[in-house]
Each structure stands twice: as C-alpha cells, then as structure tokens.
C-alpha positions in Angstrom: 51.0 106.9 51.3 47.5 105.8 50.5 46.3 108.9 48.6 46.4 108.1 44.9 46.8 111.1 42.6 47.3 111.6 38.8 48.6 114.7 37.0 49.3 115.2 33.3 51.6 117.6 31.4 52.2 118.3 27.8 50.6 119.9 24.7 48.7 118.4 21.8 51.6 119.0 19.4 54.4 119.1 21.9 57.1 116.5 22.1 55.2 114.2 24.5 52.5 113.8 27.1 53.7 113.0 30.6 51.7 111.4 33.5 52.8 111.6 37.1 51.0 109.1 39.5 51.7 109.2 43.2 50.5 106.9 46.0 50.5 103.7 43.9 51.4 100.6 46.0 54.5 98.4 45.3 54.4 94.9 43.9 51.6 95.4 41.3 52.4 93.7 38.0 52.1 96.0 35.0 50.2 94.7 32.0 51.9 96.9 29.5 50.4 95.1 26.4 46.9 95.8 27.8 47.7 99.4 28.7 48.9 100.0 25.2 45.9 98.2 23.7 43.6 100.7 25.6 45.6 103.6 24.3 45.1 102.3 20.8 41.4 101.8 21.4 41.2 105.5 22.5 42.6 106.3 19.0 39.9 104.3 17.2 36.2 104.4 16.7 34.2 105.5 13.7 34.4 109.3 13.0 38.0 110.0 14.1 40.2 112.4 12.2 43.6 112.3 10.5 45.6 112.9 13.7 44.9 109.4 14.9 46.4 107.9 11.7 49.7 109.7 12.6 50.0 108.8 16.3 51.0 105.4 17.6 50.4 105.8 21.3 52.5 103.7 23.6 53.1 104.1 27.3 56.8 104.3 28.3 57.4 103.9 32.0 60.2 106.2 33.0 60.0 105.8 36.8 58.3 103.8 39.5 58.5 100.4 37.8 61.2 97.8 37.9 61.2 94.4 36.2 57.5 94.9 35.3 56.3 95.6 38.8 55.6 98.9 40.7 58.1 99.9 43.3 56.0 102.2 45.5 57.8 105.3 44.2 56.1 108.0 42.0 55.3 106.6 38.6 56.1 108.6 35.4 54.6 107.6 32.1 55.5 109.2 28.8 53.5 109.1 25.5 55.5 110.5 22.6 53.7 112.7 20.0 54.7 111.9 16.5 53.0 115.0 15.3 55.3 117.3 17.3 55.2 120.8 15.8 54.4 123.1 18.7 56.9 125.8 17.8 56.1 125.8 14.1 52.3 125.7 14.4 50.8 129.1 13.2 49.1 131.5 15.7 45.3 131.3 15.9 43.6 134.7 16.4 40.0 133.9 15.5 38.7 131.7 18.4 36.6 128.6 17.6 33.2 128.7 19.4 32.9 125.9 21.8 36.7 125.6 22.5 38.9 127.1 25.2 40.3 129.5 22.6 38.7 132.7 23.6 38.6 132.2 27.3 42.2 131.0 27.3 43.5 133.9 25.2 41.8 136.5 27.4 42.9 134.7 30.6 46.6 134.7 29.6 46.4 138.2 28.0 47.2 137.3 24.4 45.6 137.5 21.0 47.1 134.1 20.0 44.8 131.2 21.1 47.5 128.6 20.4 48.8 128.1 24.0 45.4 127.6 25.4 44.2 125.2 22.7 47.3 123.1 22.8 46.9 122.3 26.5 43.1 122.2 26.4 43.1 119.6 23.6 41.6 116.2 24.1 45.0 114.8 23.2 45.6 115.2 27.0 43.2 112.3 27.6 45.7 109.8 26.4 47.5 110.4 29.7 44.4 109.8 31.7 43.7 106.6 29.8 47.3 105.4 30.6 46.8 106.2 34.3 43.4 104.6 34.4 44.7 101.5 32.7 47.5 101.3 35.2 44.9 101.6 38.0 43.0 98.7 36.4 46.0 96.5 37.0 45.5 97.1 40.7 41.7 96.8 40.6 42.0 93.3 39.0 43.7 92.1 42.1 40.5 92.9 44.0 38.2 91.4 41.5 37.0 94.8 40.3 36.3 95.3 36.5 35.4 98.5 34.8 34.0 98.8 31.3 33.1 101.7 29.1 30.9 101.9 26.0 28.8 104.1 23.9 25.0 104.1 24.7 23.9 106.9 22.3 25.1 109.0 19.3 22.9 111.9 18.5 19.4 110.7 18.7 20.3 107.1 18.1 19.9 105.3 21.4 21.4 101.8 22.0 19.7 99.2 24.2 22.1 97.6 26.7 21.1 95.0 29.2 21.7 96.1 32.8 22.5 92.5 33.9 25.2 91.8 31.2 28.6 90.7 32.4 31.7 92.6 31.6 32.8 89.8 29.3 29.5 89.9 27.4 29.6 93.7 27.1 33.2 93.7 26.0 32.7 91.1 23.3 29.7 93.0 21.9 31.3 96.4 22.2 34.5 95.4 20.4 32.6 93.9 17.5 31.9 97.3 15.9 33.5 100.7 15.3 31.0 102.6 17.5 32.1 100.8 20.6 28.5 100.0 21.6 27.2 96.7 22.8 24.1 97.1 20.6 25.0 95.9 17.1 21.8 97.2 15.5 22.2 100.6 16.9 25.9 100.7 15.8 24.8 100.7 12.1 22.4 103.6 12.7 25.1 105.5 14.6 27.6 105.1 11.8 25.0 106.3 9.3 24.3 109.4 11.5 28.0 110.2 11.7 28.4 109.8 8.0 25.6 112.2 7.3 27.2 114.8 9.6 30.5 114.4 7.9 29.0 115.1 4.5 27.4 118.3 5.9 30.7 119.5 7.4 29.2 119.1 10.9 29.9 117.1 14.0 27.9 114.9 16.4 28.0 114.1 20.1 26.5 111.3 22.2 26.3 109.5 25.6 28.9 107.1 27.0 28.6 104.8 30.0 31.0 103.3 32.4 30.2 100.3 34.7 32.3 99.0 37.5 31.5 95.5 38.8 32.8 93.8 41.9 33.1 97.0 43.9 32.6 96.2 47.6 30.3 98.1 50.0 32.1 101.0 51.7 34.4 102.8 49.3 34.1 106.6 49.7 32.6 108.3 52.7 29.7 110.3 54.0 31.8 111.9 56.7 33.0 114.8 54.6 31.7 116.3 51.4 35.0 116.0 49.5 35.3 112.3 50.3 31.9 111.4 48.7 32.7 109.1 45.9 29.7 110.1 43.7 30.9 113.7 43.8 34.4 112.7 43.0 33.3 110.6 40.1 31.2 113.5 38.7 34.0 115.9 39.0 36.5 113.6 37.3 34.2 112.6 34.5 33.0 116.2 34.1 36.6 117.3 33.6 37.0 115.2 30.5 37.1 117.4 27.4 33.7 118.0 25.7 31.7 116.4 28.6 28.7 118.6 29.5 26.7 116.4 31.8 27.3 113.5 34.2 24.8 111.3 35.9 24.9 108.3 38.2 22.3 105.6 38.1 18.9 107.1 37.1 20.5 110.6 37.2 18.1 113.3 36.1 15.3 110.7 35.6 15.2 110.3 39.4 13.8 113.9 39.6 10.7 112.8 37.6 9.8 109.7 39.6 8.2 109.2 43.0 10.5 107.8 45.7 9.0 104.3 45.4 10.2 104.1 41.8 13.7 105.5 42.6 15.1 103.7 45.6 16.4 100.2 45.6 14.8 97.8 48.1 17.2 95.7 50.1 17.1 92.0 50.8 19.6 89.5 52.3 20.9 86.5 50.4 23.2 84.4 52.4 24.6 82.8 49.3 26.2 86.1 48.3 27.6 86.9 51.7 31.2 86.5 50.5 30.7 88.8 47.6 31.0 92.6 47.3 27.5 93.2 48.6 28.1 91.0 51.6 24.7 89.4 50.9 22.8 92.7 51.0 21.5 92.6 47.5 19.1 94.7 45.3 16.8 93.6 42.5 17.2 97.1 40.9 20.2 99.5 40.7 18.6 102.9 40.2 21.2 104.4 42.6 24.0 103.4 40.3 25.9 101.6 43.0 26.3 104.7 45.3 24.3 105.9 48.3 25.4 108.6 50.7 28.7 109.1 48.8 29.6 105.4 49.3 29.5 102.3 47.2 26.6 99.9 48.2 27.8 96.7 46.6 25.9 97.1 43.3 27.7 97.9 40.0 28.7 101.6 39.9 27.1 103.1 36.8 28.2 106.5 35.5 27.0 108.1 32.2 28.3 111.2 30.5 26.9 113.5 27.8 29.5 114.6 25.2 28.8 117.6 23.1 29.6 117.6 19.4 33.3 118.4 18.6 33.6 122.2 18.4 35.9 122.3 15.4 33.6 122.3 12.3 34.8 122.0 8.7 32.2 124.6 7.8 33.4 127.0 10.5 31.4 129.3 12.6 31.1 133.1 13.1 33.9 134.5 15.3 36.0 137.6 15.8 39.6 138.3 15.0 41.2 139.1 18.4 43.8 141.5 16.8 41.4 143.5 14.6 38.1 142.8 16.4 36.6 142.4 13.0 34.2 139.5 12.2 35.9 136.4 10.9 35.0 132.8 10.4 36.7 130.3 12.7 39.6 128.3 11.2 39.4 124.6 10.8 42.1 122.7 12.8 42.3 119.0 11.8 39.7 117.3 14.0 37.1 114.5 14.4 33.5 114.3 13.2 32.6 112.1 16.2 34.8 111.2 19.1 32.1 109.6 21.2 33.7 106.1 21.0 37.0 107.5 22.2 35.2 109.3 25.0 33.9 106.0 26.2 37.4 104.7 26.6 38.5 107.9 28.5 35.5 107.8 30.8 36.0 104.2 31.6 39.5 104.9 32.8 38.7 108.1 34.6 36.0 106.2 36.5 38.4 103.3 37.2 41.1 105.6 38.5 38.7 107.3 41.0 37.5 103.9 42.2 41.1 102.8 42.6 41.8 106.0 44.6 38.9 105.2 46.9 40.2 101.6 47.2 43.6 102.9 48.3 42.0 105.1 50.9 40.0 102.3 52.3 42.7 99.6 52.4 45.9 101.7 52.6 49.3 99.9 52.7 52.6 100.5 51.0 52.4 97.2 49.1 49.8 95.1 47.3 50.1 92.4 49.9 49.2 94.8 52.7 46.2 96.1 50.8 44.9 92.6 50.2 45.4 91.7 53.9 43.4 94.8 54.9 40.7 93.9 52.5 40.5 90.4 53.9 40.4 91.8 57.5 37.5 94.1 56.4 35.6 91.3 54.8 36.0 89.1 57.8 34.9 91.9 60.1 31.7 92.4 58.1 31.0 88.6 58.3 30.9 89.0 62.1 28.2 91.6 62.0 24.6 90.6 62.7 23.7 87.0 62.3 27.3 86.1 61.4 28.7 87.4 64.7 
C-alpha cells in the first residue's frame, strides 16, 4: 500500500489524543527522542498559556512498530492528556467569536458549544506533529529535510535568507523564544506580544516551512487532486487558526509581470546527481512547485495565522439558551501561538511531501522505496545528453 494517510481522534480535555497512520513502509527506524522533542517544541514559544505548563506531550506507539522499527502495519500513536476533565468541564452557551463554537453548536443542534470546541481545539495539532515527525524519519532516508519557523508576528517582519541551509536556519531559530531565524526581529516580536498581553488581546503572524532535497517529479499534473501544491495548501489551510496559505511568491505573483515571476532554467552538470538533476534556477519564486509537481528547488510554503480567538477581555456574543446579549467567556488560552504554529506547519508540510514520496516510489519496505528511487534517478541520467 503506497497511499500514506493520517487521521486523528480525541478532544482537548479528553483522556488522550490518538493518531492512526496507514501506508507507512516497513523497516524505518523511529527516532522517538526527536519526535518527542518536536512535540515539546510545539508546546513552547513566547506567548503560550498555562495549559502548556500542565502537559508533557510524549508519543506512545501502540501499534505498527516493533523493536524501534516500523512493521508495515497501521501505526497508532497516543499522546496522553494530563489535563483530562472532559466530563466535568462546564457547558459553554455563549459562543466565542472566531471559534468553532457557534457553527458547531448549531450544526449538532445543541446550545452547549463544549463538544465542538473540544474537538476543534488546536490541541489536536499535537497528533499531526507526531505524525509529521514520524514521516520525517522516512524523509531523512531520502535526504529530504523540512524546517519551519516564524517569519512575522503582527507587523514585525523578520528577514530570513533564501539561501540559508537547514542547519543554519535551525540554529538561529532555536536561539530565541519566537522561533524565528532573525534574532533582531525576535526581540521586537516579544515586545509586541507583551504589549498585547497587557491589553488582554492576542496577536497572529506568518510562519514558513521549507523542504530541501526534494527531487523533481513528486506530485502530478495528470489529475487535479494529485497536484502537490493543492494538497499542501489544503493540509496547511486545515491547521487551526490558519487563514491564508501561499507557495513561493504567492499573492505577490499577481502584482508582477511574468518576467519577474517565473524562474529561468539552466543546466549545471555538477548538480546532475542532486534533486534537480542539474536543471537549476537562480531564483525560486515558484516555491519549488510547477504544474502541481516539485521542480527540484526547495519547497516553500507560508501560512498566515489569525490572532487566537479567546480574548481575556472577551467579545460581544449571544447566550444560545436565552438569546440575550452576553460577553464571551474566557477559556484558558494563549496570547500568541505563532511559534507553535510554525512547528505544526513544518510537520504538516513534511507529511504531505512524504505522502507524495510514497506515491512516487511505492514499495512495502524502505529498501524497495530506495531501490525505486535509485532506478528513477538512473533513468533520468539517461535522458538527453546522458543517454
């Protein structure tokens, strides 16, 4: 089975979150320490609320792994919630603007928003980080690295070099609480978040994920649902509080002429054995994707996160039982979760790239996938002047 899928179950204050992954090949070594470190990183970042001081997220593999290696069977991961109080949490009848509260209550014909908000909570993203971190264990075998970071918080914009390596970006990102590679911008971002906290308000921002080492040809132009750019936008857009997704230049491409949008191609024989097969670009405005397929350049995806919808100061709302005006309640929340969102988007992007890799190279085991990769690379070398 070469179709890789991920599903999650569980509520924010339920006993645990559960992740089901199907289509993962056998014989991949699980880096559990790294997976757990990514779960901890999702809990961190400046501006997080009290919930993250309660939880100690760790991935427990319940199925599909034996002696530290995948077996090819469905994989089940559990993340236990320490703050488990689903049945004792009070009903919430005055929906919070910006949340799933109102739409969920009406959809399921109730005046209690609790069921909808518990499932809609961004707590669910811990499961997607675990699944994406697992996928990264497979991507490593193919020389593919994915990194996520914060590029903006509110109006504070970081400056991040397009040519930086993942090692350089990681070292700079991990040196501050805002998870941005721009140290100067990090201080301004922190000040911006601190100001919002004093006002009882919240702030959003922009996060970016880059995937390096991705070979030409993942995804497809043959059918719309197979286009990798569309799949990435759908996956990233499904992350809680994300309201916009762009690849490469994104919306800026609409404001430029074609000559300032498209990436000229040249051939460099010295890079023939790499992911671009020697067909290189001096710019990457396409963000590594053309026609729904990877083109050998780094895949670059950015996402805009709105400010957290739970405000200490509350907002005007309506009591669903009485229909009378009522301020929204404050449920313990973050002032800024943009750093956490950068971790989630990194792993959502990584999982989709891994799924496309599975479709391209198939196989029940890691060895079969690597052999298929080698066959593909050799076949490309026989094209044109290499034939």
